[in-house]
Backbone atoms as SQL, in Angstrom:
CREATE TABLE atoms (id INTEGER PRIMARY KEY, chain TEXT, resi INTEGER, resn TEXT, atom TEXT, x REAL, y REAL, z REAL);
INSERT INTO atoms VALUES
  (1, 'A', 1, 'MET', 'N', 6.251, 3.929, -1.387),
  (2, 'A', 1, 'MET', 'CA', 5.164, 3.356, -1.191),
  (3, 'A', 1, 'MET', 'C', 4.197, 3.452, -2.507),
  (4, 'A', 2, 'PRO', 'N', 3.711, 2.433, -3.011),
  (5, 'A', 2, 'PRO', 'CA', 3.069, 2.480, -4.193),
  (6, 'A', 2, 'PRO', 'C', 1.595, 3.141, -3.971),
  (7, 'A', 3, 'LYS', 'N', 1.232, 4.084, -4.775),
  (8, 'A', 3, 'LYS', 'CA', -0.057, 4.848, -4.631),
  (9, 'A', 3, 'LYS', 'C', -0.570, 5.178, -6.067),
  (10, 'A', 4, 'GLY', 'N', -1.919, 5.520, -5.903),
  (11, 'A', 4, 'GLY', 'CA', -2.321, 5.851, -7.356),
  (12, 'A', 4, 'GLY', 'C', -3.895, 6.301, -7.086),
  (13, 'A', 5, 'GLU', 'N', -4.446, 6.918, -8.122),
  (14, 'A', 5, 'GLU', 'CA', -6.004, 7.315, -8.216),
  (15, 'A', 5, 'GLU', 'C', -6.891, 6.146, -8.035),
  (16, 'A', 6, 'VAL', 'N', -7.915, 6.549, -7.170),
  (17, 'A', 6, 'VAL', 'CA', -8.792, 5.363, -6.936),
  (18, 'A', 6, 'VAL', 'C', -10.229, 6.144, -7.435),
  (19, 'A', 7, 'LEU', 'N', -10.892, 5.515, -8.161),
  (20, 'A', 7, 'LEU', 'CA', -12.128, 6.075, -8.567),
  (21, 'A', 7, 'LEU', 'C', -13.317, 5.844, -7.559),
  (22, 'A', 8, 'PRO', 'N', -14.378, 6.611, -7.300),
  (23, 'A', 8, 'PRO', 'CA', -15.420, 6.604, -6.297),
  (24, 'A', 8, 'PRO', 'C', -15.860, 5.048, -6.110),
  (25, 'A', 9, 'ASP', 'N', -16.048, 4.412, -7.276),
  (26, 'A', 9, 'ASP', 'CA', -16.929, 3.226, -7.198),
  (27, 'A', 9, 'ASP', 'C', -16.006, 1.877, -6.852),
  (28, 'A', 10, 'GLU', 'N', -14.459, 2.044, -6.712),
  (29, 'A', 10, 'GLU', 'CA', -13.511, 0.997, -6.871),
  (30, 'A', 10, 'GLU', 'C', -13.366, 0.887, -5.319),
  (31, 'A', 11, 'ASN', 'N', -12.944, -0.674, -4.964),
  (32, 'A', 11, 'ASN', 'CA', -12.650, -1.108, -3.790),
  (33, 'A', 11, 'ASN', 'C', -11.132, -0.556, -3.496),
  (34, 'A', 12, 'LEU', 'N', -10.812, 0.043, -2.459),
  (35, 'A', 12, 'LEU', 'CA', -9.661, 0.500, -1.919),
  (36, 'A', 12, 'LEU', 'C', -8.439, -0.541, -1.916),
  (37, 'A', 13, 'LEU', 'N', -8.753, -1.414, -1.341),
  (38, 'A', 13, 'LEU', 'CA', -7.748, -2.516, -1.091),
  (39, 'A', 13, 'LEU', 'C', -7.374, -3.221, -2.354),
  (40, 'A', 14, 'GLU', 'N', -8.379, -3.437, -3.139),
  (41, 'A', 14, 'GLU', 'CA', -8.211, -4.090, -4.514),
  (42, 'A', 14, 'GLU', 'C', -7.151, -3.206, -5.357),
  (43, 'A', 15, 'SER', 'N', -7.588, -2.045, -5.222),
  (44, 'A', 15, 'SER', 'CA', -7.037, -0.843, -6.180),
  (45, 'A', 15, 'SER', 'C', -5.380, -0.962, -5.590),
  (46, 'A', 16, 'ALA', 'N', -5.227, -0.857, -4.191),
  (47, 'A', 16, 'ALA', 'CA', -3.989, -0.818, -3.671),
  (48, 'A', 16, 'ALA', 'C', -2.863, -2.263, -4.215),
  (49, 'A', 17, 'LEU', 'N', -3.737, -3.250, -4.276),
  (50, 'A', 17, 'LEU', 'CA', -3.185, -4.422, -4.564),
  (51, 'A', 17, 'LEU', 'C', -2.653, -4.358, -6.052),
  (52, 'A', 18, 'THR', 'N', -3.457, -3.903, -6.860),
  (53, 'A', 18, 'THR', 'CA', -3.213, -3.682, -8.344),
  (54, 'A', 18, 'THR', 'C', -2.063, -2.747, -8.472),
  (55, 'A', 19, 'GLU', 'N', -2.251, -1.708, -7.700),
  (56, 'A', 19, 'GLU', 'CA', -0.992, -0.683, -8.145),
  (57, 'A', 19, 'GLU', 'C', 0.032, -1.112, -7.401),
  (58, 'A', 20, 'PHE', 'N', 0.225, -1.875, -6.275),
  (59, 'A', 20, 'PHE', 'CA', 1.551, -2.381, -5.693),
  (60, 'A', 20, 'PHE', 'C', 2.154, -3.170, -6.963),
  (61, 'A', 21, 'LYS', 'N', 1.195, -4.108, -7.674),
  (62, 'A', 21, 'LYS', 'CA', 1.797, -5.293, -8.687),
  (63, 'A', 21, 'LYS', 'C', 2.298, -4.442, -9.853),
  (64, 'A', 22, 'GLU', 'N', 1.513, -3.278, -10.066),
  (65, 'A', 22, 'GLU', 'CA', 2.070, -2.570, -11.146),
  (66, 'A', 22, 'GLU', 'C', 3.449, -1.885, -11.081),
  (67, 'A', 23, 'GLU', 'N', 3.618, -1.346, -9.751),
  (68, 'A', 23, 'GLU', 'CA', 4.734, -0.601, -9.387),
  (69, 'A', 23, 'GLU', 'C', 6.110, -1.574, -9.128),
  (70, 'A', 24, 'THR', 'N', 5.819, -2.924, -8.633),
  (71, 'A', 24, 'THR', 'CA', 6.808, -3.723, -8.068),
  (72, 'A', 24, 'THR', 'C', 7.032, -4.828, -8.953),
  (73, 'A', 25, 'GLY', 'N', 5.941, -5.259, -9.735),
  (74, 'A', 25, 'GLY', 'CA', 6.023, -6.396, -10.386),
  (75, 'A', 25, 'GLY', 'C', 5.579, -7.853, -9.469),
  (76, 'A', 26, 'LYS', 'N', 5.297, -7.466, -8.234),
  (77, 'A', 26, 'LYS', 'CA', 5.161, -8.446, -7.322),
  (78, 'A', 26, 'LYS', 'C', 3.786, -8.614, -6.807),
  (79, 'A', 27, 'THR', 'N', 3.265, -9.890, -6.647),
  (80, 'A', 27, 'THR', 'CA', 2.040, -9.868, -5.506),
  (81, 'A', 27, 'THR', 'C', 2.131, -10.076, -4.244),
  (82, 'A', 28, 'ILE', 'N', 1.315, -9.718, -3.393),
  (83, 'A', 28, 'ILE', 'CA', 1.401, -9.797, -2.079),
  (84, 'A', 28, 'ILE', 'C', 0.308, -10.217, -1.434),
  (85, 'A', 29, 'GLU', 'N', 0.369, -11.321, -0.454),
  (86, 'A', 29, 'GLU', 'CA', -0.682, -11.784, 0.081),
  (87, 'A', 29, 'GLU', 'C', -0.540, -11.891, 1.600),
  (88, 'A', 30, 'GLY', 'N', -1.598, -11.860, 2.299),
  (89, 'A', 30, 'GLY', 'CA', -1.593, -11.859, 3.737),
  (90, 'A', 30, 'GLY', 'C', -2.805, -11.251, 4.381),
  (91, 'A', 31, 'LYS', 'N', -2.631, -11.158, 5.684),
  (92, 'A', 31, 'LYS', 'CA', -3.796, -10.499, 6.411),
  (93, 'A', 31, 'LYS', 'C', -3.758, -8.950, 6.361),
  (94, 'A', 32, 'PHE', 'N', -4.547, -8.189, 5.639),
  (95, 'A', 32, 'PHE', 'CA', -4.279, -6.960, 5.757),
  (96, 'A', 32, 'PHE', 'C', -5.278, -6.265, 6.662),
  (97, 'A', 33, 'ILE', 'N', -4.635, -5.353, 7.332),
  (98, 'A', 33, 'ILE', 'CA', -5.200, -4.676, 8.347),
  (99, 'A', 33, 'ILE', 'C', -5.233, -2.806, 8.061),
  (100, 'A', 34, 'GLU', 'N', -6.437, -2.443, 7.924),
  (101, 'A', 34, 'GLU', 'CA', -6.455, -0.916, 7.369),
  (102, 'A', 34, 'GLU', 'C', -6.391, -0.099, 8.728),
  (103, 'A', 35, 'LEU', 'N', -5.416, 0.695, 8.118),
  (104, 'A', 35, 'LEU', 'CA', -5.182, 1.701, 9.189),
  (105, 'A', 35, 'LEU', 'C', -5.779, 3.151, 9.116),
  (106, 'A', 36, 'SER', 'N', -6.081, 3.604, 10.327),
  (107, 'A', 36, 'SER', 'CA', -6.890, 4.859, 10.514),
  (108, 'A', 36, 'SER', 'C', -6.122, 6.229, 9.910),
  (109, 'A', 37, 'PRO', 'N', -6.776, 6.905, 9.201),
  (110, 'A', 37, 'PRO', 'CA', -5.991, 8.005, 8.822),
  (111, 'A', 37, 'PRO', 'C', -5.566, 8.889, 10.001),
  (112, 'A', 38, 'VAL', 'N', -4.346, 9.394, 9.947),
  (113, 'A', 38, 'VAL', 'CA', -3.781, 10.386, 11.063),
  (114, 'A', 38, 'VAL', 'C', -3.604, 11.410, 10.828),
  (115, 'A', 39, 'GLN', 'N', -3.416, 12.463, 11.640),
  (116, 'A', 39, 'GLN', 'CA', -3.345, 13.796, 11.324),
  (117, 'A', 39, 'GLN', 'C', -1.909, 14.303, 11.652),
  (118, 'A', 40, 'GLN', 'N', -1.122, 14.665, 10.748),
  (119, 'A', 40, 'GLN', 'CA', 0.340, 15.002, 10.714),
  (120, 'A', 40, 'GLN', 'C', 0.289, 16.457, 11.510),
  (121, 'A', 41, 'LYS', 'N', 1.625, 16.654, 11.857),
  (122, 'A', 41, 'LYS', 'CA', 1.974, 17.891, 12.634),
  (123, 'A', 41, 'LYS', 'C', 1.413, 19.111, 11.898),
  (124, 'A', 42, 'SER', 'N', 1.654, 19.012, 10.542),
  (125, 'A', 42, 'SER', 'CA', 1.475, 20.146, 9.373),
  (126, 'A', 42, 'SER', 'C', -0.438, 20.250, 9.576),
  (127, 'A', 43, 'GLY', 'N', -1.181, 19.416, 10.112),
  (128, 'A', 43, 'GLY', 'CA', -2.457, 19.465, 10.164),
  (129, 'A', 43, 'GLY', 'C', -3.018, 18.727, 9.086),
  (130, 'A', 44, 'LYS', 'N', -2.231, 18.290, 8.200),
  (131, 'A', 44, 'LYS', 'CA', -2.793, 17.516, 6.909),
  (132, 'A', 44, 'LYS', 'C', -3.048, 16.018, 7.598),
  (133, 'A', 45, 'LYS', 'N', -4.179, 15.488, 6.901),
  (134, 'A', 45, 'LYS', 'CA', -4.487, 13.997, 7.374),
  (135, 'A', 45, 'LYS', 'C', -3.960, 13.303, 6.135),
  (136, 'A', 46, 'SER', 'N', -3.519, 11.930, 6.579),
  (137, 'A', 46, 'SER', 'CA', -2.981, 11.007, 5.716),
  (138, 'A', 46, 'SER', 'C', -4.528, 10.596, 4.891),
  (139, 'A', 47, 'MET', 'N', -4.160, 9.995, 3.842),
  (140, 'A', 47, 'MET', 'CA', -5.054, 9.547, 3.086),
  (141, 'A', 47, 'MET', 'C', -5.824, 8.151, 3.441),
  (142, 'A', 48, 'PRO', 'N', -6.946, 7.967, 3.113),
  (143, 'A', 48, 'PRO', 'CA', -7.627, 6.756, 3.433),
  (144, 'A', 48, 'PRO', 'C', -6.897, 5.648, 2.686),
  (145, 'A', 49, 'GLY', 'N', -7.103, 4.405, 2.604),
  (146, 'A', 49, 'GLY', 'CA', -6.437, 3.417, 1.907),
  (147, 'A', 49, 'GLY', 'C', -5.224, 2.907, 2.095),
  (148, 'A', 50, 'LEU', 'N', -4.822, 3.007, 3.444),
  (149, 'A', 50, 'LEU', 'CA', -3.481, 2.635, 3.936),
  (150, 'A', 50, 'LEU', 'C', -3.562, 1.144, 4.746),
  (151, 'A', 51, 'TRP', 'N', -2.689, 0.239, 4.584),
  (152, 'A', 51, 'TRP', 'CA', -2.900, -0.905, 5.150),
  (153, 'A', 51, 'TRP', 'C', -1.559, -1.592, 5.772),
  (154, 'A', 52, 'LYS', 'N', -1.617, -2.193, 6.688),
  (155, 'A', 52, 'LYS', 'CA', -0.209, -3.024, 7.166),
  (156, 'A', 52, 'LYS', 'C', -0.626, -4.613, 6.922),
  (157, 'A', 53, 'VAL', 'N', 0.438, -5.304, 6.663),
  (158, 'A', 53, 'VAL', 'CA', 0.250, -6.620, 6.084),
  (159, 'A', 53, 'VAL', 'C', 1.635, -7.304, 6.500),
  (160, 'A', 54, 'MET', 'N', 1.643, -8.498, 7.045),
  (161, 'A', 54, 'MET', 'CA', 2.803, -9.349, 7.327),
  (162, 'A', 54, 'MET', 'C', 2.819, -10.162, 6.019),
  (163, 'A', 55, 'SER', 'N', 4.078, -10.319, 5.409),
  (164, 'A', 55, 'SER', 'CA', 4.059, -10.987, 4.305),
  (165, 'A', 55, 'SER', 'C', 5.498, -11.524, 3.801),
  (166, 'A', 56, 'LYS', 'N', 5.791, -12.544, 3.154),
  (167, 'A', 56, 'LYS', 'CA', 7.124, -12.947, 2.810),
  (168, 'A', 56, 'LYS', 'C', 7.250, -12.555, 1.349),
  (169, 'A', 57, 'CYS', 'N', 6.764, -11.399, 0.789),
  (170, 'A', 57, 'CYS', 'CA', 7.057, -10.908, -0.458),
  (171, 'A', 57, 'CYS', 'C', 8.565, -10.164, -0.325),
  (172, 'A', 58, 'GLN', 'N', 9.400, -10.612, -1.176),
  (173, 'A', 58, 'GLN', 'CA', 10.608, -9.850, -1.246),
  (174, 'A', 58, 'GLN', 'C', 10.673, -8.741, -2.313),
  (175, 'A', 59, 'ILE', 'N', 10.774, -7.495, -2.003),
  (176, 'A', 59, 'ILE', 'CA', 10.748, -6.562, -2.944),
  (177, 'A', 59, 'ILE', 'C', 12.134, -6.093, -3.470),
  (178, 'A', 60, 'PHE', 'N', 12.982, -6.109, -2.462),
  (179, 'A', 60, 'PHE', 'CA', 14.386, -5.516, -2.831),
  (180, 'A', 60, 'PHE', 'C', 15.281, -6.501, -2.681),
  (181, 'A', 61, 'LYS', 'N', 16.216, -6.657, -3.734),
  (182, 'A', 61, 'LYS', 'CA', 17.169, -7.615, -3.517),
  (183, 'A', 61, 'LYS', 'C', 18.659, -7.150, -2.824),
  (184, 'A', 62, 'ALA', 'N', 19.008, -7.954, -2.025),
  (185, 'A', 62, 'ALA', 'CA', 20.466, -7.273, -1.386),
  (186, 'A', 62, 'ALA', 'C', 21.325, -7.326, -2.562),
  (187, 'A', 63, 'ILE', 'N', 22.336, -6.099, -2.528),
  (188, 'A', 63, 'ILE', 'CA', 23.320, -5.945, -3.259),
  (189, 'A', 63, 'ILE', 'C', 24.625, -5.978, -2.430),
  (190, 'A', 64, 'PRO', 'N', 25.549, -6.967, -2.603),
  (191, 'A', 64, 'PRO', 'CA', 26.695, -7.117, -1.970),
  (192, 'A', 64, 'PRO', 'C', 27.570, -5.770, -2.119),
  (193, 'A', 65, 'SER', 'N', 28.130, -5.353, -0.933),
  (194, 'A', 65, 'SER', 'CA', 29.177, -4.194, -1.139),
  (195, 'A', 65, 'SER', 'C', 30.556, -4.632, -1.522);
């Protein structure tokens, strides 16, 4: 999962899209739905800035065995 530091005045989704492109070399488009932070069993909360999206972006190439 691509992740990076976000400055206080930055838009979280725009930063996430930039980070995704930097780490994968791909752009992704679609309807982004922001996910609510969840509390893990350890008590730690997930970070804000998580989205789900349906897209036809192929990140990995299948390698025949």
